[in-house]
PDB file of N, CA, C and O in Angstrom:
ATOM      1  N   UNK A   1      33.117  19.271  29.094  1.00  0.00           N
ATOM      2  CA  UNK A   1      32.860  17.723  28.955  1.00  0.00           C
ATOM      3  C   UNK A   1      33.897  17.692  30.722  1.00  0.00           C
ATOM      4  O   UNK A   1      34.742  18.535  31.026  1.00  0.00           O
ATOM      5  N   UNK A   2      33.571  16.759  31.401  1.00  0.00           N
ATOM      6  CA  UNK A   2      34.173  16.251  32.499  1.00  0.00           C
ATOM      7  C   UNK A   2      34.552  15.137  32.417  1.00  0.00           C
ATOM      8  O   UNK A   2      33.849  14.402  31.723  1.00  0.00           O
ATOM      9  N   UNK A   3      35.819  14.515  33.077  1.00  0.00           N
ATOM     10  CA  UNK A   3      35.987  13.189  32.531  1.00  0.00           C
ATOM     11  C   UNK A   3      35.880  12.584  34.583  1.00  0.00           C
ATOM     12  O   UNK A   3      36.304  13.201  35.561  1.00  0.00           O
ATOM     13  N   UNK A   4      35.275  11.438  34.544  1.00  0.00           N
ATOM     14  CA  UNK A   4      35.111  10.621  35.658  1.00  0.00           C
ATOM     15  C   UNK A   4      36.390  10.339  36.007  1.00  0.00           C
ATOM     16  O   UNK A   4      37.316   9.899  35.326  1.00  0.00           O
ATOM     17  N   UNK A   5      36.302  10.784  37.678  1.00  0.00           N
ATOM     18  CA  UNK A   5      37.625  10.259  38.512  1.00  0.00           C
ATOM     19  C   UNK A   5      39.076  11.394  38.320  1.00  0.00           C
ATOM     20  O   UNK A   5      40.276  11.176  38.487  1.00  0.00           O
ATOM     21  N   UNK A   6      38.201  12.859  37.830  1.00  0.00           N
ATOM     22  CA  UNK A   6      39.330  13.794  37.679  1.00  0.00           C
ATOM     23  C   UNK A   6      38.915  14.984  38.176  1.00  0.00           C
ATOM     24  O   UNK A   6      37.760  15.352  37.964  1.00  0.00           O
ATOM     25  N   UNK A   7      39.537  15.526  38.691  1.00  0.00           N
ATOM     26  CA  UNK A   7      39.079  16.776  39.620  1.00  0.00           C
ATOM     27  C   UNK A   7      39.004  17.699  38.251  1.00  0.00           C
ATOM     28  O   UNK A   7      39.674  17.481  37.242  1.00  0.00           O
ATOM     29  N   UNK A   8      37.918  18.927  38.446  1.00  0.00           N
ATOM     30  CA  UNK A   8      37.566  19.712  37.462  1.00  0.00           C
ATOM     31  C   UNK A   8      36.730  20.912  38.177  1.00  0.00           C
ATOM     32  O   UNK A   8      35.948  20.737  39.112  1.00  0.00           O
ATOM     33  N   UNK A   9      37.000  22.017  37.639  1.00  0.00           N
ATOM     34  CA  UNK A   9      36.121  23.275  37.795  1.00  0.00           C
ATOM     35  C   UNK A   9      35.263  23.469  37.088  1.00  0.00           C
ATOM     36  O   UNK A   9      35.248  22.804  36.052  1.00  0.00           O
ATOM     37  N   UNK A  10      34.267  24.378  37.310  1.00  0.00           N
ATOM     38  CA  UNK A  10      33.016  25.047  36.670  1.00  0.00           C
ATOM     39  C   UNK A  10      32.948  25.972  36.923  1.00  0.00           C
ATOM     40  O   UNK A  10      32.455  26.165  38.035  1.00  0.00           O
ATOM     41  N   UNK A  11      33.367  27.178  36.127  1.00  0.00           N
ATOM     42  CA  UNK A  11      33.111  28.548  36.399  1.00  0.00           C
ATOM     43  C   UNK A  11      31.631  28.953  36.330  1.00  0.00           C
ATOM     44  O   UNK A  11      30.891  28.702  35.378  1.00  0.00           O
ATOM     45  N   UNK A  12      31.261  29.653  37.525  1.00  0.00           N
ATOM     46  CA  UNK A  12      29.883  30.110  37.295  1.00  0.00           C
ATOM     47  C   UNK A  12      29.888  31.537  37.819  1.00  0.00           C
ATOM     48  O   UNK A  12      30.261  31.800  38.963  1.00  0.00           O
ATOM     49  N   UNK A  13      29.438  32.508  36.896  1.00  0.00           N
ATOM     50  CA  UNK A  13      29.656  33.946  37.150  1.00  0.00           C
ATOM     51  C   UNK A  13      28.212  34.792  37.545  1.00  0.00           C
ATOM     52  O   UNK A  13      27.253  34.869  36.777  1.00  0.00           O
ATOM     53  N   UNK A  14      28.266  35.361  38.809  1.00  0.00           N
ATOM     54  CA  UNK A  14      26.935  35.527  39.339  1.00  0.00           C
ATOM     55  C   UNK A  14      27.585  36.476  40.104  1.00  0.00           C
ATOM     56  O   UNK A  14      28.725  36.541  40.564  1.00  0.00           O
ATOM     57  N   UNK A  15      26.056  37.619  40.162  1.00  0.00           N
ATOM     58  CA  UNK A  15      26.104  39.245  40.842  1.00  0.00           C
ATOM     59  C   UNK A  15      26.778  38.621  42.056  1.00  0.00           C
ATOM     60  O   UNK A  15      26.425  37.521  42.479  1.00  0.00           O
ATOM     61  N   UNK A  16      27.809  39.378  42.643  1.00  0.00           N
ATOM     62  CA  UNK A  16      28.633  39.489  44.138  1.00  0.00           C
ATOM     63  C   UNK A  16      27.533  39.470  45.083  1.00  0.00           C
ATOM     64  O   UNK A  16      26.648  40.327  45.105  1.00  0.00           O
ATOM     65  N   UNK A  17      27.623  38.270  46.024  1.00  0.00           N
ATOM     66  CA  UNK A  17      26.699  38.304  47.416  1.00  0.00           C
ATOM     67  C   UNK A  17      25.453  37.006  46.437  1.00  0.00           C
ATOM     68  O   UNK A  17      24.445  36.571  46.992  1.00  0.00           O
ATOM     69  N   UNK A  18      25.643  36.821  45.746  1.00  0.00           N
ATOM     70  CA  UNK A  18      24.517  35.987  45.095  1.00  0.00           C
ATOM     71  C   UNK A  18      24.666  34.398  45.252  1.00  0.00           C
ATOM     72  O   UNK A  18      25.653  33.828  44.788  1.00  0.00           O
ATOM     73  N   UNK A  19      23.646  33.702  45.925  1.00  0.00           N
ATOM     74  CA  UNK A  19      24.189  32.167  45.954  1.00  0.00           C
ATOM     75  C   UNK A  19      23.660  31.498  44.718  1.00  0.00           C
ATOM     76  O   UNK A  19      22.745  31.939  44.023  1.00  0.00           O
ATOM     77  N   UNK A  20      24.431  30.220  44.486  1.00  0.00           N
ATOM     78  CA  UNK A  20      23.791  29.643  43.020  1.00  0.00           C
ATOM     79  C   UNK A  20      23.990  28.204  43.491  1.00  0.00           C
ATOM     80  O   UNK A  20      24.795  27.959  44.390  1.00  0.00           O
ATOM     81  N   UNK A  21      23.211  27.169  42.850  1.00  0.00           N
ATOM     82  CA  UNK A  21      22.964  25.869  43.152  1.00  0.00           C
ATOM     83  C   UNK A  21      23.412  25.551  41.736  1.00  0.00           C
ATOM     84  O   UNK A  21      23.045  26.286  40.819  1.00  0.00           O
ATOM     85  N   UNK A  22      24.207  24.466  41.499  1.00  0.00           N
ATOM     86  CA  UNK A  22      24.672  23.585  40.369  1.00  0.00           C
ATOM     87  C   UNK A  22      24.606  22.627  40.345  1.00  0.00           C
ATOM     88  O   UNK A  22      25.389  21.972  41.034  1.00  0.00           O
ATOM     89  N   UNK A  23      23.803  22.096  39.679  1.00  0.00           N
ATOM     90  CA  UNK A  23      23.901  20.129  39.444  1.00  0.00           C
ATOM     91  C   UNK A  23      24.412  19.628  38.113  1.00  0.00           C
ATOM     92  O   UNK A  23      23.973  20.096  37.062  1.00  0.00           O
ATOM     93  N   UNK A  24      25.227  18.790  38.139  1.00  0.00           N
ATOM     94  CA  UNK A  24      25.706  17.918  37.456  1.00  0.00           C
ATOM     95  C   UNK A  24      24.669  16.702  36.844  1.00  0.00           C
ATOM     96  O   UNK A  24      24.029  15.969  37.598  1.00  0.00           O
ATOM     97  N   UNK A  25      24.608  16.607  35.367  1.00  0.00           N
ATOM     98  CA  UNK A  25      23.790  15.406  34.852  1.00  0.00           C
ATOM     99  C   UNK A  25      24.400  14.650  34.375  1.00  0.00           C
ATOM    100  O   UNK A  25      25.003  15.057  33.382  1.00  0.00           O
ATOM    101  N   UNK A  26      24.577  13.429  34.692  1.00  0.00           N
ATOM    102  CA  UNK A  26      25.051  12.146  33.868  1.00  0.00           C
ATOM    103  C   UNK A  26      24.647  11.907  32.485  1.00  0.00           C
ATOM    104  O   UNK A  26      23.607  12.394  32.041  1.00  0.00           O
ATOM    105  N   UNK A  27      25.546  11.066  31.679  1.00  0.00           N
ATOM    106  CA  UNK A  27      25.091  10.594  30.130  1.00  0.00           C
ATOM    107  C   UNK A  27      23.767   9.664  30.856  1.00  0.00           C
ATOM    108  O   UNK A  27      22.902   9.512  29.994  1.00  0.00           O
ATOM    109  N   UNK A  28      23.495   9.217  31.756  1.00  0.00           N
ATOM    110  CA  UNK A  28      22.886   7.881  31.716  1.00  0.00           C
ATOM    111  C   UNK A  28      21.483   8.564  32.769  1.00  0.00           C
ATOM    112  O   UNK A  28      20.791   7.697  33.302  1.00  0.00           O
ATOM    113  N   UNK A  29      21.135   9.894  33.015  1.00  0.00           N
ATOM    114  CA  UNK A  29      20.214  10.411  33.315  1.00  0.00           C
ATOM    115  C   UNK A  29      20.751  10.875  34.956  1.00  0.00           C
ATOM    116  O   UNK A  29      20.073  11.738  35.514  1.00  0.00           O
ATOM    117  N   UNK A  30      21.802  10.372  35.608  1.00  0.00           N
ATOM    118  CA  UNK A  30      21.934  10.586  37.206  1.00  0.00           C
ATOM    119  C   UNK A  30      22.335  11.790  37.175  1.00  0.00           C
ATOM    120  O   UNK A  30      22.583  12.408  36.139  1.00  0.00           O
ATOM    121  N   UNK A  31      22.453  12.310  38.538  1.00  0.00           N
ATOM    122  CA  UNK A  31      22.337  13.733  38.852  1.00  0.00           C
ATOM    123  C   UNK A  31      23.481  14.112  40.156  1.00  0.00           C
ATOM    124  O   UNK A  31      23.244  13.616  41.258  1.00  0.00           O
ATOM    125  N   UNK A  32      24.213  14.640  40.053  1.00  0.00           N
ATOM    126  CA  UNK A  32      25.031  15.054  41.418  1.00  0.00           C
ATOM    127  C   UNK A  32      25.293  16.561  41.871  1.00  0.00           C
ATOM    128  O   UNK A  32      25.893  17.208  41.013  1.00  0.00           O
ATOM    129  N   UNK A  33      25.039  17.114  42.793  1.00  0.00           N
ATOM    130  CA  UNK A  33      24.961  18.128  43.173  1.00  0.00           C
ATOM    131  C   UNK A  33      26.608  18.876  43.515  1.00  0.00           C
ATOM    132  O   UNK A  33      27.285  18.383  44.417  1.00  0.00           O
ATOM    133  N   UNK A  34      27.170  20.147  42.664  1.00  0.00           N
ATOM    134  CA  UNK A  34      28.598  19.942  43.223  1.00  0.00           C
ATOM    135  C   UNK A  34      28.641  20.973  44.361  1.00  0.00           C
ATOM    136  O   UNK A  34      27.663  21.494  44.896  1.00  0.00           O
ATOM    137  N   UNK A  35      29.928  21.179  44.639  1.00  0.00           N
ATOM    138  CA  UNK A  35      30.194  21.854  45.932  1.00  0.00           C
ATOM    139  C   UNK A  35      30.949  23.158  45.546  1.00  0.00           C
ATOM    140  O   UNK A  35      31.621  23.218  44.517  1.00  0.00           O
ATOM    141  N   UNK A  36      30.860  23.836  46.107  1.00  0.00           N
ATOM    142  CA  UNK A  36      31.581  25.155  45.971  1.00  0.00           C
ATOM    143  C   UNK A  36      32.719  25.161  46.293  1.00  0.00           C
ATOM    144  O   UNK A  36      32.964  24.497  47.300  1.00  0.00           O
ATOM    145  N   UNK A  37      33.867  25.864  45.638  1.00  0.00           N
ATOM    146  CA  UNK A  37      35.395  25.818  46.234  1.00  0.00           C
ATOM    147  C   UNK A  37      35.583  27.242  46.493  1.00  0.00           C
ATOM    148  O   UNK A  37      34.902  28.153  46.023  1.00  0.00           O
ATOM    149  N   UNK A  38      36.737  27.359  47.419  1.00  0.00           N
ATOM    150  CA  UNK A  38      37.176  28.762  47.601  1.00  0.00           C
ATOM    151  C   UNK A  38      37.700  29.280  46.509  1.00  0.00           C
ATOM    152  O   UNK A  38      38.528  28.626  45.875  1.00  0.00           O
ATOM    153  N   UNK A  39      37.333  30.471  46.125  1.00  0.00           N
ATOM    154  CA  UNK A  39      38.138  31.483  45.013  1.00  0.00           C
ATOM    155  C   UNK A  39      38.009  33.021  44.887  1.00  0.00           C
ATOM    156  O   UNK A  39      37.130  33.683  44.334  1.00  0.00           O
ATOM    157  N   UNK A  40      39.265  33.458  45.636  1.00  0.00           N
ATOM    158  CA  UNK A  40      39.706  34.602  46.010  1.00  0.00           C
ATOM    159  C   UNK A  40      39.487  35.606  45.118  1.00  0.00           C
ATOM    160  O   UNK A  40      39.451  36.767  45.524  1.00  0.00           O
ATOM    161  N   UNK A  41      39.331  35.338  43.936  1.00  0.00           N
ATOM    162  CA  UNK A  41      39.242  36.428  42.602  1.00  0.00           C
ATOM    163  C   UNK A  41      38.635  37.708  43.264  1.00  0.00           C
ATOM    164  O   UNK A  41      37.512  37.632  43.763  1.00  0.00           O
ATOM    165  N   UNK A  42      39.383  38.962  43.287  1.00  0.00           N
ATOM    166  CA  UNK A  42      38.319  40.124  43.477  1.00  0.00           C
ATOM    167  C   UNK A  42      37.153  40.127  42.881  1.00  0.00           C
ATOM    168  O   UNK A  42      37.191  39.387  41.897  1.00  0.00           O
ATOM    169  N   UNK A  43      35.904  40.738  43.067  1.00  0.00           N
ATOM    170  CA  UNK A  43      34.923  41.040  42.486  1.00  0.00           C
ATOM    171  C   UNK A  43      35.161  42.288  41.866  1.00  0.00           C
ATOM    172  O   UNK A  43      35.946  43.103  42.350  1.00  0.00           O
ATOM    173  N   UNK A  44      34.508  42.491  40.786  1.00  0.00           N
ATOM    174  CA  UNK A  44      34.715  43.542  39.841  1.00  0.00           C
ATOM    175  C   UNK A  44      33.356  44.099  39.100  1.00  0.00           C
ATOM    176  O   UNK A  44      32.392  43.337  39.023  1.00  0.00           O
ATOM    177  N   UNK A  45      33.280  45.397  38.567  1.00  0.00           N
ATOM    178  CA  UNK A  45      32.237  46.200  38.198  1.00  0.00           C
ATOM    179  C   UNK A  45      32.071  45.798  36.957  1.00  0.00           C
ATOM    180  O   UNK A  45      33.012  45.902  36.171  1.00  0.00           O
ATOM    181  N   UNK A  46      30.868  45.274  36.558  1.00  0.00           N
ATOM    182  CA  UNK A  46      30.756  44.986  34.998  1.00  0.00           C
ATOM    183  C   UNK A  46      29.245  45.771  34.549  1.00  0.00           C
ATOM    184  O   UNK A  46      28.174  45.167  34.627  1.00  0.00           O
ATOM    185  N   UNK A  47      29.347  47.110  34.105  1.00  0.00           N
ATOM    186  CA  UNK A  47      28.263  47.737  33.591  1.00  0.00           C
ATOM    187  C   UNK A  47      27.312  48.167  34.818  1.00  0.00           C
ATOM    188  O   UNK A  47      26.094  48.254  34.663  1.00  0.00           O
ATOM    189  N   UNK A  48      27.910  48.416  35.977  1.00  0.00           N
ATOM    190  CA  UNK A  48      27.514  49.042  36.987  1.00  0.00           C
ATOM    191  C   UNK A  48      27.079  47.952  37.925  1.00  0.00           C
ATOM    192  O   UNK A  48      26.270  48.321  38.777  1.00  0.00           O
ATOM    193  N   UNK A  49      27.459  46.622  37.955  1.00  0.00           N
ATOM    194  CA  UNK A  49      26.934  45.796  38.586  1.00  0.00           C
ATOM    195  C   UNK A  49      28.406  44.325  39.065  1.00  0.00           C
ATOM    196  O   UNK A  49      28.971  43.448  38.412  1.00  0.00           O
ATOM    197  N   UNK A  50      28.463  44.772  40.429  1.00  0.00           N
ATOM    198  CA  UNK A  50      29.605  43.590  40.382  1.00  0.00           C
ATOM    199  C   UNK A  50      29.566  42.343  40.755  1.00  0.00           C
ATOM    200  O   UNK A  50      28.959  41.693  41.607  1.00  0.00           O
ATOM    201  N   UNK A  51      30.475  42.107  39.797  1.00  0.00           N
ATOM    202  CA  UNK A  51      30.350  40.111  39.584  1.00  0.00           C
ATOM    203  C   UNK A  51      31.485  39.795  40.736  1.00  0.00           C
ATOM    204  O   UNK A  51      32.109  40.624  41.399  1.00  0.00           O
ATOM    205  N   UNK A  52      31.571  38.402  40.781  1.00  0.00           N
ATOM    206  CA  UNK A  52      32.432  37.712  41.613  1.00  0.00           C
ATOM    207  C   UNK A  52      31.770  36.947  42.657  1.00  0.00           C
ATOM    208  O   UNK A  52      32.435  36.291  43.458  1.00  0.00           O
TER     209      UNK A  52
END
């Protein structure tokens, strides 16, 4: 749950180098696209696939 007027993060886990789009849907059916922030966490190997 995200609260109005408060900064929040939404972790999204994808294969390293993969692009992703995330949209937020409001309770009143409105929508908003989210912006990707910088995350300098190193990629890691998960069963032979790099994540990060």
